[in-house]
C-alpha positions, 0 to 999 in steps of 0.5 A, a space after each residue: 103455426 105447425 107443431 114440431 116434435 123432438 123425439 128422443 130414443 135412447 138405445 142400449 143393446 136393443 138390436 132385436 127391437 130398435 129398427 121395429 121401434 123407429 119403423 113405427 114412427 118414421 112414416 108419421 114424421 113431418 119435415 120439421 120433426 127430429 128423432 134423436 137416437 142416443 146410443 148409450 154405449 151398446 155392446 151389440 149391433 144397435 149402433 150399426 142399425 141406428 146409423 143405417 136408419 139415419 142414412 135413410 132419413 137424414 133430414 129428420 134423424 140424428 145419431 149421438 154416441 156416448 159411453 154407457 151412463 145409464 137412461 137418465 144420462 142418455 135422455 139428458 143428452 137427448 134433451 141438450 140436443 133437442 130443438 123443436 117445440 115439444 119433446 117426446 121420449 120412446 124406449 127403443 124396445 117399444 113402438 108407437 100407434 100409427 096415429 101417435 103423432 098426428 093426434 098429438 099434433 092435432 091436440 096440441 094445435 087445438 089446445 091453447 099453450 099446453 105445457 104437459 100432454 098426457 096420454 095412455 098406452 097399450 102393452 104388447 104383445 098382450 094388448 092391455 090398455 091403460 088410460 090416465 087416472 084422470 078425466 079427459 081435459 085440462 088440469 089447471 092447478 096442482 090441487 085439481 090434479 091431486 084431488 081428482 085422482 087419489 091413487 096416482 102412485 098405485 096406478 103409476 100415473 107419475 110413471 113412464 116419461 114416454 106417456 108425456 109430450 112436454 113443451 121444450 120451453 117449459 123444460 128449459 124454464 124450469 130446468 127439468 133434467 133426469 136425475 143421473 144418480 137414479 138408475 130405477 124408477 128414474 122417470 118418476 122424478 122427472 114427471 112428478 116435477 113436470 106435473 107439479 110445477 104449475 104448467 097447464 096440463 091436458 089429459 088424453 084418454 087415448 092409448 098412443 104408445 105400445 109398451 113391450 113387456 116381453 123383453 127379458 133383457 129389460 132391466 125391470 124384467 131381469 130375474 136378479 137385479 144387481 144392487 137393487 136395494 141400494 138403488 131403491 133406497 136412493 130412489 126412495 129418498 129422492 122421491 121424499 124430496 119431491 114430496 117435501 118440495 110440492 108439500 104432497 102430504 097434505 094432498 087427500 089420500 097421499 100418504 096411504 096411496 104412496 105408502 101402499 104403493 111401496 109396500 105392495 110393489 117394492 117390498 115384493 120386488 125386493 123379496 123376488 130379487 132376494 130369492 133369485 140371488 145367490 145369497 144363502 142366508 135368506 132369513 138374514 136377507 129378509 131381515 135386512 130388507 124389512 129394516 130398510 126405511 123404504 119399508 119401515 117407513 111406509 108400514 108406519 104410515 099404513 098403520 093397521 089399515 092392512 087388516 081390512 084384507 084377508 086374515 092371511 094376508 093381514 098376518 103376512 103384513 104383520 110379520 113383515 111390519 114387525 119383523 117377526 116369524 121370518 121362517 113363515 115369511 120365508 115359507 110363504 115366498 117359497 110356496 
């Protein structure tokens, strides 16, 4: 029996990219595949472009329009409309390789009852390739998955929903949805549940997806991200719920991996956001950021392990952890 795909593409103000995204996919579609374009309240010409493309491929493509509610809501709209065997996600400013569907179809046809198929990706236009931090093959238990890769967070292996093909019946049976209260890092929560809920996982060491990194309008690449502190705090609390639900603190290396990921990625993101903002009192802003639980909790978990790095880097971590010498932190960020 042939494998069919529901391919969900949320669209928001990507008039420069959306046609290239769909063109990279269209020639690979088979008669039973469907593409669901969800226009999440775009204010540019994205909607009109999508309608024109759907007219070209009426048997494979559907267009849904809704008011702007965010990426999670757009994906959930797509999930509600999906009808095929496996679900794929593509962001409308990205593209896929020309063997994307054929390789996925071949692997899912040859393997027995895969619930989640994970694969690699390539960033463009710079051409850097990223493979999953797992060996190729089946991962049959949560323990096997977590013990093999003790840098899941630092390697972003729970990030990016577009790097997974997920059986639709598995999504339905486990009631997986994207959390519409989370507006940054929303993929992680959905992906973690999909990977940790007991399904049969298969890892491919193939880079099938093309992730664009030069879209300056993307929320992750904007110099200033509004409400970043509150949004990251919501995300952090939701991730703590995942950790509790799946007892992840008992997994080898999890605590350090998760905490170092937060310190190295999100502390610096918050610092950059502060210094790109109009907030005048940067010292006050630094003190506020360094008092957030997503910073204080994770420095506590790391303990003194940051001293294994250079003395200069270790001293910077020391200042951040204990919120001292803030003018030194201010100087280092500026210079």
